PDB file of the backbone (N, CA, C, O) and the ligand in Angstrom, with CONECT records:
HET     ZN  A 101       1
ATOM      1  N   MET A   1       9.994  -3.567  -3.637  1.00  0.00           N
ATOM      2  CA  MET A   1      10.213  -2.303  -4.369  1.00  0.00           C
ATOM      3  C   MET A   1       9.387  -1.213  -3.481  1.00  0.00           C
ATOM      4  O   MET A   1       9.746  -0.057  -3.260  1.00  0.00           O
ATOM      5  N   PHE A   2       8.246  -1.821  -3.041  1.00  0.00           N
ATOM      6  CA  PHE A   2       7.220  -0.949  -2.246  1.00  0.00           C
ATOM      7  C   PHE A   2       7.390  -1.019  -0.894  1.00  0.00           C
ATOM      8  O   PHE A   2       6.774  -0.269  -0.138  1.00  0.00           O
ATOM      9  N   ASN A   3       8.303  -1.991  -0.444  1.00  0.00           N
ATOM     10  CA  ASN A   3       8.271  -2.420   1.154  1.00  0.00           C
ATOM     11  C   ASN A   3       8.448  -1.395   2.167  1.00  0.00           C
ATOM     12  O   ASN A   3       8.073  -1.520   3.333  1.00  0.00           O
ATOM     13  N   LYS A   4       9.107  -0.243   1.620  1.00  0.00           N
ATOM     14  CA  LYS A   4       9.347   0.838   2.435  1.00  0.00           C
ATOM     15  C   LYS A   4       8.329   2.088   2.253  1.00  0.00           C
ATOM     16  O   LYS A   4       8.409   3.140   2.888  1.00  0.00           O
ATOM     17  N   ALA A   5       7.478   1.816   1.391  1.00  0.00           N
ATOM     18  CA  ALA A   5       6.464   2.720   1.108  1.00  0.00           C
ATOM     19  C   ALA A   5       5.491   2.758   2.322  1.00  0.00           C
ATOM     20  O   ALA A   5       5.403   1.723   2.983  1.00  0.00           O
ATOM     21  N   GLU A   6       4.787   3.788   2.670  1.00  0.00           N
ATOM     22  CA  GLU A   6       3.981   3.748   3.821  1.00  0.00           C
ATOM     23  C   GLU A   6       2.577   4.038   3.437  1.00  0.00           C
ATOM     24  O   GLU A   6       2.251   4.969   2.701  1.00  0.00           O
ATOM     25  N   LEU A   7       1.692   3.110   4.029  1.00  0.00           N
ATOM     26  CA  LEU A   7       0.191   3.275   3.840  1.00  0.00           C
ATOM     27  C   LEU A   7      -0.363   3.755   5.080  1.00  0.00           C
ATOM     28  O   LEU A   7       0.147   3.475   6.164  1.00  0.00           O
ATOM     29  N   THR A   8      -1.498   4.544   4.940  1.00  0.00           N
ATOM     30  CA  THR A   8      -2.223   4.995   6.165  1.00  0.00           C
ATOM     31  C   THR A   8      -3.299   3.934   6.506  1.00  0.00           C
ATOM     32  O   THR A   8      -3.980   3.641   5.524  1.00  0.00           O
ATOM     33  N   VAL A   9      -3.599   3.336   7.556  1.00  0.00           N
ATOM     34  CA  VAL A   9      -4.455   2.536   7.891  1.00  0.00           C
ATOM     35  C   VAL A   9      -5.286   3.239   9.071  1.00  0.00           C
ATOM     36  O   VAL A   9      -4.816   3.442  10.191  1.00  0.00           O
ATOM     37  N   PRO A  10      -6.627   3.594   8.655  1.00  0.00           N
ATOM     38  CA  PRO A  10      -7.365   4.191   9.569  1.00  0.00           C
ATOM     39  C   PRO A  10      -8.118   3.260  10.778  1.00  0.00           C
ATOM     40  O   PRO A  10      -8.633   2.203  10.413  1.00  0.00           O
ATOM     41  N   CYS A  11      -8.162   3.495  11.670  1.00  0.00           N
ATOM     42  CA  CYS A  11      -9.009   2.542  12.674  1.00  0.00           C
ATOM     43  C   CYS A  11     -10.424   2.679  12.326  1.00  0.00           C
ATOM     44  O   CYS A  11     -10.858   3.802  12.065  1.00  0.00           O
ATOM     45  N   PRO A  12     -11.224   1.606  12.292  1.00  0.00           N
ATOM     46  CA  PRO A  12     -12.548   1.506  11.786  1.00  0.00           C
ATOM     47  C   PRO A  12     -13.370   2.064  13.085  1.00  0.00           C
ATOM     48  O   PRO A  12     -14.450   2.650  13.002  1.00  0.00           O
ATOM     49  N   ASP A  13     -12.790   1.828  14.095  1.00  0.00           N
ATOM     50  CA  ASP A  13     -13.732   2.384  15.411  1.00  0.00           C
ATOM     51  C   ASP A  13     -13.555   3.722  15.688  1.00  0.00           C
ATOM     52  O   ASP A  13     -14.601   4.363  15.780  1.00  0.00           O
ATOM     53  N   CYS A  14     -12.302   4.453  15.881  1.00  0.00           N
ATOM     54  CA  CYS A  14     -12.060   5.648  16.247  1.00  0.00           C
ATOM     55  C   CYS A  14     -11.509   6.531  15.211  1.00  0.00           C
ATOM     56  O   CYS A  14     -11.373   7.725  15.478  1.00  0.00           O
ATOM     57  N   GLY A  15     -11.190   6.093  14.099  1.00  0.00           N
ATOM     58  CA  GLY A  15     -10.585   6.949  13.023  1.00  0.00           C
ATOM     59  C   GLY A  15      -9.262   7.241  13.187  1.00  0.00           C
ATOM     60  O   GLY A  15      -8.807   7.975  12.310  1.00  0.00           O
ATOM     61  N   GLN A  16      -8.444   6.865  14.108  1.00  0.00           N
ATOM     62  CA  GLN A  16      -7.070   7.217  14.313  1.00  0.00           C
ATOM     63  C   GLN A  16      -6.196   6.414  13.153  1.00  0.00           C
ATOM     64  O   GLN A  16      -6.204   5.199  12.959  1.00  0.00           O
ATOM     65  N   LYS A  17      -5.498   7.348  12.488  1.00  0.00           N
ATOM     66  CA  LYS A  17      -4.678   7.004  11.462  1.00  0.00           C
ATOM     67  C   LYS A  17      -3.418   6.487  11.813  1.00  0.00           C
ATOM     68  O   LYS A  17      -2.600   7.199  12.395  1.00  0.00           O
ATOM     69  N   HIS A  18      -3.145   5.145  11.472  1.00  0.00           N
ATOM     70  CA  HIS A  18      -1.837   4.499  11.782  1.00  0.00           C
ATOM     71  C   HIS A  18      -0.994   4.509  10.450  1.00  0.00           C
ATOM     72  O   HIS A  18      -1.597   4.363   9.387  1.00  0.00           O
ATOM     73  N   THR A  19       0.066   4.637  10.456  1.00  0.00           N
ATOM     74  CA  THR A  19       1.142   4.654   9.268  1.00  0.00           C
ATOM     75  C   THR A  19       2.077   3.523   9.497  1.00  0.00           C
ATOM     76  O   THR A  19       2.827   3.348  10.458  1.00  0.00           O
ATOM     77  N   LYS A  20       1.900   2.798   8.458  1.00  0.00           N
ATOM     78  CA  LYS A  20       2.561   1.454   8.405  1.00  0.00           C
ATOM     79  C   LYS A  20       3.385   1.063   7.121  1.00  0.00           C
ATOM     80  O   LYS A  20       2.881   1.310   6.025  1.00  0.00           O
ATOM     81  N   THR A  21       4.372   0.587   7.180  1.00  0.00           N
ATOM     82  CA  THR A  21       5.134   0.298   5.963  1.00  0.00           C
ATOM     83  C   THR A  21       4.736  -0.989   5.132  1.00  0.00           C
ATOM     84  O   THR A  21       4.428  -1.993   5.775  1.00  0.00           O
ATOM     85  N   ILE A  22       4.723  -1.028   3.907  1.00  0.00           N
ATOM     86  CA  ILE A  22       4.163  -2.134   3.160  1.00  0.00           C
ATOM     87  C   ILE A  22       4.956  -3.377   3.668  1.00  0.00           C
ATOM     88  O   ILE A  22       4.341  -4.414   3.918  1.00  0.00           O
ATOM     89  N   GLY A  23       6.238  -3.300   3.819  1.00  0.00           N
ATOM     90  CA  GLY A  23       6.879  -4.652   4.542  1.00  0.00           C
ATOM     91  C   GLY A  23       6.264  -5.144   5.906  1.00  0.00           C
ATOM     92  O   GLY A  23       6.266  -6.328   6.242  1.00  0.00           O
ATOM     93  N   TRP A  24       5.773  -4.185   6.606  1.00  0.00           N
ATOM     94  CA  TRP A  24       5.212  -4.379   7.910  1.00  0.00           C
ATOM     95  C   TRP A  24       3.934  -5.006   7.613  1.00  0.00           C
ATOM     96  O   TRP A  24       3.719  -6.139   8.043  1.00  0.00           O
ATOM     97  N   ILE A  25       3.110  -4.422   6.959  1.00  0.00           N
ATOM     98  CA  ILE A  25       1.804  -4.787   6.664  1.00  0.00           C
ATOM     99  C   ILE A  25       1.829  -6.309   6.128  1.00  0.00           C
ATOM    100  O   ILE A  25       1.006  -7.153   6.482  1.00  0.00           O
ATOM    101  N   GLN A  26       2.828  -6.530   5.276  1.00  0.00           N
ATOM    102  CA  GLN A  26       2.885  -8.087   4.587  1.00  0.00           C
ATOM    103  C   GLN A  26       3.229  -9.008   5.666  1.00  0.00           C
ATOM    104  O   GLN A  26       3.026 -10.199   5.434  1.00  0.00           O
ATOM    105  N   THR A  27       3.772  -8.642   6.948  1.00  0.00           N
ATOM    106  CA  THR A  27       4.073  -9.661   7.851  1.00  0.00           C
ATOM    107  C   THR A  27       3.120  -9.535   9.130  1.00  0.00           C
ATOM    108  O   THR A  27       3.364 -10.075  10.208  1.00  0.00           O
ATOM    109  N   HIS A  28       2.036  -8.770   8.866  1.00  0.00           N
ATOM    110  CA  HIS A  28       1.095  -8.779  10.097  1.00  0.00           C
ATOM    111  C   HIS A  28      -0.278  -8.893   9.430  1.00  0.00           C
ATOM    112  O   HIS A  28      -0.541  -8.427   8.321  1.00  0.00           O
ATOM    113  N   ASP A  29      -1.219  -9.633  10.306  1.00  0.00           N
ATOM    114  CA  ASP A  29      -2.583  -9.858   9.733  1.00  0.00           C
ATOM    115  C   ASP A  29      -3.347  -8.717  10.538  1.00  0.00           C
ATOM    116  O   ASP A  29      -4.293  -8.129  10.014  1.00  0.00           O
ATOM    117  N   GLN A  30      -2.962  -8.456  11.676  1.00  0.00           N
ATOM    118  CA  GLN A  30      -3.700  -7.306  12.542  1.00  0.00           C
ATOM    119  C   GLN A  30      -2.836  -6.708  13.424  1.00  0.00           C
ATOM    120  O   GLN A  30      -1.678  -7.052  13.658  1.00  0.00           O
ATOM    121  N   PHE A  31      -3.610  -5.559  14.030  1.00  0.00           N
ATOM    122  CA  PHE A  31      -2.664  -4.776  14.979  1.00  0.00           C
ATOM    123  C   PHE A  31      -3.687  -4.083  15.821  1.00  0.00           C
ATOM    124  O   PHE A  31      -4.873  -4.046  15.493  1.00  0.00           O
ATOM    125  N   THR A  32      -3.219  -3.535  16.905  1.00  0.00           N
ATOM    126  CA  THR A  32      -4.073  -3.166  17.878  1.00  0.00           C
ATOM    127  C   THR A  32      -3.956  -1.596  17.921  1.00  0.00           C
ATOM    128  O   THR A  32      -2.867  -1.028  17.999  1.00  0.00           O
ATOM    129  N   CYS A  33      -5.217  -0.913  17.862  1.00  0.00           N
ATOM    130  CA  CYS A  33      -5.300   0.565  17.763  1.00  0.00           C
ATOM    131  C   CYS A  33      -4.585   1.199  19.280  1.00  0.00           C
ATOM    132  O   CYS A  33      -4.942   0.922  20.425  1.00  0.00           O
ATOM    133  N   GLU A  34      -3.720   1.920  18.940  1.00  0.00           N
ATOM    134  CA  GLU A  34      -3.107   2.458  20.385  1.00  0.00           C
ATOM    135  C   GLU A  34      -4.045   3.608  20.944  1.00  0.00           C
ATOM    136  O   GLU A  34      -3.857   4.115  22.050  1.00  0.00           O
ATOM    137  N   ARG A  35      -4.775   3.871  20.334  1.00  0.00           N
ATOM    138  CA  ARG A  35      -5.841   4.949  20.834  1.00  0.00           C
ATOM    139  C   ARG A  35      -7.079   4.207  21.600  1.00  0.00           C
ATOM    140  O   ARG A  35      -7.278   4.467  22.787  1.00  0.00           O
ATOM    141  N   CYS A  36      -7.728   3.479  21.050  1.00  0.00           N
ATOM    142  CA  CYS A  36      -8.872   2.722  21.665  1.00  0.00           C
ATOM    143  C   CYS A  36      -8.909   1.382  21.685  1.00  0.00           C
ATOM    144  O   CYS A  36      -9.965   0.781  21.881  1.00  0.00           O
ATOM    145  N   GLY A  37      -7.684   0.735  21.473  1.00  0.00           N
ATOM    146  CA  GLY A  37      -7.496  -0.685  21.748  1.00  0.00           C
ATOM    147  C   GLY A  37      -8.201  -1.664  20.909  1.00  0.00           C
ATOM    148  O   GLY A  37      -8.191  -2.852  21.230  1.00  0.00           O
ATOM    149  N   GLU A  38      -8.856  -1.223  19.783  1.00  0.00           N
ATOM    150  CA  GLU A  38      -9.584  -1.850  18.729  1.00  0.00           C
ATOM    151  C   GLU A  38      -8.628  -2.834  17.968  1.00  0.00           C
ATOM    152  O   GLU A  38      -7.593  -2.366  17.494  1.00  0.00           O
ATOM    153  N   ARG A  39      -8.892  -4.087  17.829  1.00  0.00           N
ATOM    154  CA  ARG A  39      -7.961  -4.892  16.855  1.00  0.00           C
ATOM    155  C   ARG A  39      -8.425  -4.728  15.598  1.00  0.00           C
ATOM    156  O   ARG A  39      -9.541  -5.081  15.215  1.00  0.00           O
ATOM    157  N   ILE A  40      -7.353  -4.049  14.757  1.00  0.00           N
ATOM    158  CA  ILE A  40      -7.661  -3.980  13.393  1.00  0.00           C
ATOM    159  C   ILE A  40      -7.237  -4.968  12.489  1.00  0.00           C
ATOM    160  O   ILE A  40      -6.059  -5.319  12.560  1.00  0.00           O
ATOM    161  N   HIS A  41      -8.005  -5.504  11.616  1.00  0.00           N
ATOM    162  CA  HIS A  41      -7.612  -6.599  10.715  1.00  0.00           C
ATOM    163  C   HIS A  41      -6.985  -6.086   9.523  1.00  0.00           C
ATOM    164  O   HIS A  41      -7.707  -5.266   8.956  1.00  0.00           O
ATOM    165  N   LEU A  42      -5.933  -6.287   8.982  1.00  0.00           N
ATOM    166  CA  LEU A  42      -5.271  -5.904   7.914  1.00  0.00           C
ATOM    167  C   LEU A  42      -5.685  -6.814   6.815  1.00  0.00           C
ATOM    168  O   LEU A  42      -5.317  -7.987   6.762  1.00  0.00           O
ATOM    169  N   ASP A  43      -6.562  -6.175   5.822  1.00  0.00           N
ATOM    170  CA  ASP A  43      -7.101  -7.062   4.607  1.00  0.00           C
ATOM    171  C   ASP A  43      -5.944  -6.759   3.509  1.00  0.00           C
ATOM    172  O   ASP A  43      -5.984  -5.824   2.710  1.00  0.00           O
ATOM    173  N   HIS A  44      -4.992  -7.641   3.606  1.00  0.00           N
ATOM    174  CA  HIS A  44      -3.860  -7.617   2.592  1.00  0.00           C
ATOM    175  C   HIS A  44      -4.393  -7.641   1.124  1.00  0.00           C
ATOM    176  O   HIS A  44      -3.747  -6.995   0.300  1.00  0.00           O
ATOM    177  N   ASP A  45      -5.373  -8.239   0.759  1.00  0.00           N
ATOM    178  CA  ASP A  45      -5.886  -8.269  -0.684  1.00  0.00           C
ATOM    179  C   ASP A  45      -6.166  -6.917  -1.010  1.00  0.00           C
ATOM    180  O   ASP A  45      -5.691  -6.411  -2.027  1.00  0.00           O
ATOM    181  N   HIS A  46      -7.059  -6.153  -0.060  1.00  0.00           N
ATOM    182  CA  HIS A  46      -7.575  -4.777  -0.323  1.00  0.00           C
ATOM    183  C   HIS A  46      -6.347  -3.829  -0.206  1.00  0.00           C
ATOM    184  O   HIS A  46      -6.201  -2.996  -1.100  1.00  0.00           O
ATOM    185  N   LEU A  47      -5.594  -3.872   0.654  1.00  0.00           N
ATOM    186  CA  LEU A  47      -4.549  -2.915   0.943  1.00  0.00           C
ATOM    187  C   LEU A  47      -3.458  -2.862  -0.161  1.00  0.00           C
ATOM    188  O   LEU A  47      -3.008  -1.839  -0.676  1.00  0.00           O
ATOM    189  N   LEU A  48      -3.111  -4.158  -0.437  1.00  0.00           N
ATOM    190  CA  LEU A  48      -2.047  -4.242  -1.513  1.00  0.00           C
ATOM    191  C   LEU A  48      -2.350  -4.209  -3.018  1.00  0.00           C
ATOM    192  O   LEU A  48      -1.561  -3.980  -3.936  1.00  0.00           O
ATOM    193  N   ALA A  49      -3.705  -4.497  -3.076  1.00  0.00           N
ATOM    194  CA  ALA A  49      -4.175  -4.458  -4.681  1.00  0.00           C
ATOM    195  C   ALA A  49      -3.912  -3.069  -5.413  1.00  0.00           C
ATOM    196  O   ALA A  49      -3.660  -2.974  -6.615  1.00  0.00           O
ATOM    197  N   GLY A  50      -4.004  -2.028  -4.540  1.00  0.00           N
ATOM    198  CA  GLY A  50      -3.754  -0.637  -5.167  1.00  0.00           C
ATOM    199  C   GLY A  50      -2.408  -0.579  -5.398  1.00  0.00           C
ATOM    200  O   GLY A  50      -2.011   0.207  -6.258  1.00  0.00           O
ATOM    201  N   LEU A  51      -1.505  -1.365  -4.705  1.00  0.00           N
ATOM    202  CA  LEU A  51      -0.066  -1.263  -5.119  1.00  0.00           C
ATOM    203  C   LEU A  51       0.401  -1.975  -6.378  1.00  0.00           C
ATOM    204  O   LEU A  51       1.274  -1.542  -7.131  1.00  0.00           O
ATOM    205  N   GLU A  52      -0.291  -3.148  -6.533  1.00  0.00           N
ATOM    206  CA  GLU A  52      -0.078  -3.863  -7.792  1.00  0.00           C
ATOM    207  C   GLU A  52      -0.645  -2.983  -9.210  1.00  0.00           C
ATOM    208  O   GLU A  52      -0.175  -3.091 -10.342  1.00  0.00           O
ATOM    209  N   LYS A  53      -1.631  -2.216  -8.842  1.00  0.00           N
ATOM    210  CA  LYS A  53      -1.852  -1.378  -9.875  1.00  0.00           C
ATOM    211  C   LYS A  53      -0.936  -0.311 -10.209  1.00  0.00           C
ATOM    212  O   LYS A  53      -0.615  -0.014 -11.360  1.00  0.00           O
ATOM    213  N   LEU A  54      -0.485   0.314  -9.039  1.00  0.00           N
ATOM    214  CA  LEU A  54       0.523   1.248  -9.372  1.00  0.00           C
ATOM    215  C   LEU A  54       1.642   0.817  -9.884  1.00  0.00           C
ATOM    216  O   LEU A  54       2.296   1.594 -10.579  1.00  0.00           O
ATOM    217  N   ASP A  55       2.079  -0.438  -9.666  1.00  0.00           N
ATOM    218  CA  ASP A  55       3.156  -1.019 -10.203  1.00  0.00           C
ATOM    219  C   ASP A  55       2.998  -1.187 -11.736  1.00  0.00           C
ATOM    220  O   ASP A  55       3.881  -0.958 -12.562  1.00  0.00           O
ATOM    221  N   LYS A  56       1.973  -1.541 -11.944  1.00  0.00           N
ATOM    222  CA  LYS A  56       1.449  -1.839 -13.431  1.00  0.00           C
ATOM    223  C   LYS A  56       1.574  -0.470 -14.306  1.00  0.00           C
ATOM    224  O   LYS A  56       1.936  -0.388 -15.479  1.00  0.00           O
ATOM    225  N   THR A  57       1.192   0.551 -13.461  1.00  0.00           N
ATOM    226  CA  THR A  57       1.068   1.985 -14.118  1.00  0.00           C
ATOM    227  C   THR A  57       2.478   2.370 -14.390  1.00  0.00           C
ATOM    228  O   THR A  57       2.739   2.941 -15.448  1.00  0.00           O
ATOM    229  N   ILE A  58       3.481   2.084 -13.455  1.00  0.00           N
ATOM    230  CA  ILE A  58       4.787   2.306 -13.841  1.00  0.00           C
ATOM    231  C   ILE A  58       5.295   1.549 -14.960  1.00  0.00           C
ATOM    232  O   ILE A  58       5.982   2.011 -15.871  1.00  0.00           O
ATOM    233  N   ALA A  59       4.926   0.401 -14.835  1.00  0.00           N
ATOM    234  CA  ALA A  59       5.476  -0.396 -16.192  1.00  0.00           C
ATOM    235  C   ALA A  59       4.967   0.077 -17.516  1.00  0.00           C
ATOM    236  O   ALA A  59       5.724   0.178 -18.482  1.00  0.00           O
ATOM    237  N   ASP A  60       3.663   0.375 -17.575  1.00  0.00           N
ATOM    238  CA  ASP A  60       3.105   0.905 -18.756  1.00  0.00           C
ATOM    239  C   ASP A  60       3.700   2.243 -19.008  1.00  0.00           C
ATOM    240  O   ASP A  60       3.815   2.545 -20.195  1.00  0.00           O
ATOM    241  N   LEU A  61       4.131   3.171 -18.051  1.00  0.00           N
ATOM    242  CA  LEU A  61       4.593   4.414 -18.228  1.00  0.00           C
ATOM    243  C   LEU A  61       6.114   4.314 -18.950  1.00  0.00           C
ATOM    244  O   LEU A  61       6.550   5.007 -19.869  1.00  0.00           O
ATOM    245  N   ARG A  62       6.762   3.232 -18.232  1.00  0.00           N
ATOM    246  CA  ARG A  62       8.225   2.899 -18.860  1.00  0.00           C
ATOM    247  C   ARG A  62       7.928   2.512 -20.212  1.00  0.00           C
ATOM    248  O   ARG A  62       8.648   2.956 -21.106  1.00  0.00           O
ATOM    249  N   LYS A  63       6.829   1.635 -20.530  1.00  0.00           N
ATOM    250  CA  LYS A  63       6.710   1.127 -21.904  1.00  0.00           C
ATOM    251  C   LYS A  63       6.486   2.317 -22.929  1.00  0.00           C
ATOM    252  O   LYS A  63       7.010   2.382 -24.041  1.00  0.00           O
ATOM    253  N   SER A  64       5.640   3.227 -22.384  1.00  0.00           N
ATOM    254  CA  SER A  64       5.298   4.211 -23.346  1.00  0.00           C
ATOM    255  C   SER A  64       6.373   5.247 -23.522  1.00  0.00           C
ATOM    256  O   SER A  64       6.489   5.896 -24.561  1.00  0.00           O
ATOM    257  N   LEU A  65       7.289   5.405 -22.299  1.00  0.00           N
ATOM    258  CA  LEU A  65       8.298   6.080 -22.518  1.00  0.00           C
ATOM    259  C   LEU A  65       9.295   5.649 -23.495  1.00  0.00           C
ATOM    260  O   LEU A  65       9.901   6.394 -24.266  1.00  0.00           O
ATOM    261  N   GLY A  66       9.426   4.220 -23.384  1.00  0.00           N
ATOM    262  CA  GLY A  66      10.421   3.559 -24.293  1.00  0.00           C
ATOM    263  C   GLY A  66       9.998   3.704 -25.863  1.00  0.00           C
ATOM    264  O   GLY A  66      10.779   3.972 -26.776  1.00  0.00           O
ATOM    265  N   SER A  67       8.608   3.473 -25.983  1.00  0.00           N
ATOM    266  CA  SER A  67       8.271   3.920 -27.387  1.00  0.00           C
ATOM    267  C   SER A  67       8.427   5.184 -27.970  1.00  0.00           C
ATOM    268  O   SER A  67       8.610   5.313 -29.181  1.00  0.00           O
ATOM    269  N   PHE A  68       8.356   6.279 -27.061  1.00  0.00           N
ATOM    270  CA  PHE A  68       8.280   7.523 -27.201  1.00  0.00           C
ATOM    271  C   PHE A  68       9.736   7.790 -27.745  1.00  0.00           C
ATOM    272  O   PHE A  68       9.937   8.531 -28.707  1.00  0.00           O
ATOM    273  N   GLY A  69      10.703   7.156 -27.085  1.00  0.00           N
ATOM    274  CA  GLY A  69      12.224   7.338 -27.312  1.00  0.00           C
ATOM    275  C   GLY A  69      12.329   6.673 -28.717  1.00  0.00           C
ATOM    276  O   GLY A  69      13.123   7.276 -29.439  1.00  0.00           O
ATOM    277  N   LYS A  70      11.806   5.711 -29.232  1.00  0.00           N
ATOM    278  CA  LYS A  70      12.010   5.174 -30.317  1.00  0.00           C
ATOM    279  C   LYS A  70      11.617   5.854 -31.608  1.00  0.00           C
ATOM    280  O   LYS A  70      12.000   5.553 -32.738  1.00  0.00           O
ATOM    281  N   LYS A  71      10.838   6.763 -31.277  1.00  0.00           N
ATOM    282  CA  LYS A  71      10.332   7.490 -32.499  1.00  0.00           C
ATOM    283  C   LYS A  71      11.341   8.490 -33.145  1.00  0.00           C
ATOM    284  O   LYS A  71      11.166   8.953 -34.272  1.00  0.00           O
ATOM    285  N   ARG A  72      12.449   8.802 -32.322  1.00  0.00           N
ATOM    286  CA  ARG A  72      13.365   9.568 -32.855  1.00  0.00           C
ATOM    287  C   ARG A  72      14.566   9.084 -33.318  1.00  0.00           C
ATOM    288  O   ARG A  72      15.392   9.852 -33.812  1.00  0.00           O
TER     289      ARG A  72
HETATM  290 ZN    ZN A 101      -9.166   3.015  17.247  1.00  0.00          ZN2+
END
């Protein structure tokens, strides 16, 4: 669902921001910064943890919308 969503991964060395899609991040462990050549390790647990939360938030929102509808 979020595979085409984009995340910004800043280079820890030079601060260059790299925009990558979730699908791309899931299939790569690291990439090389185009600006300084630094190898950037992609911490999947850290990067994707926020998305799971987002997913849960949407599920909760749907749930509360559902119960809101039932009141009438
Ligand atoms: Zn860099």
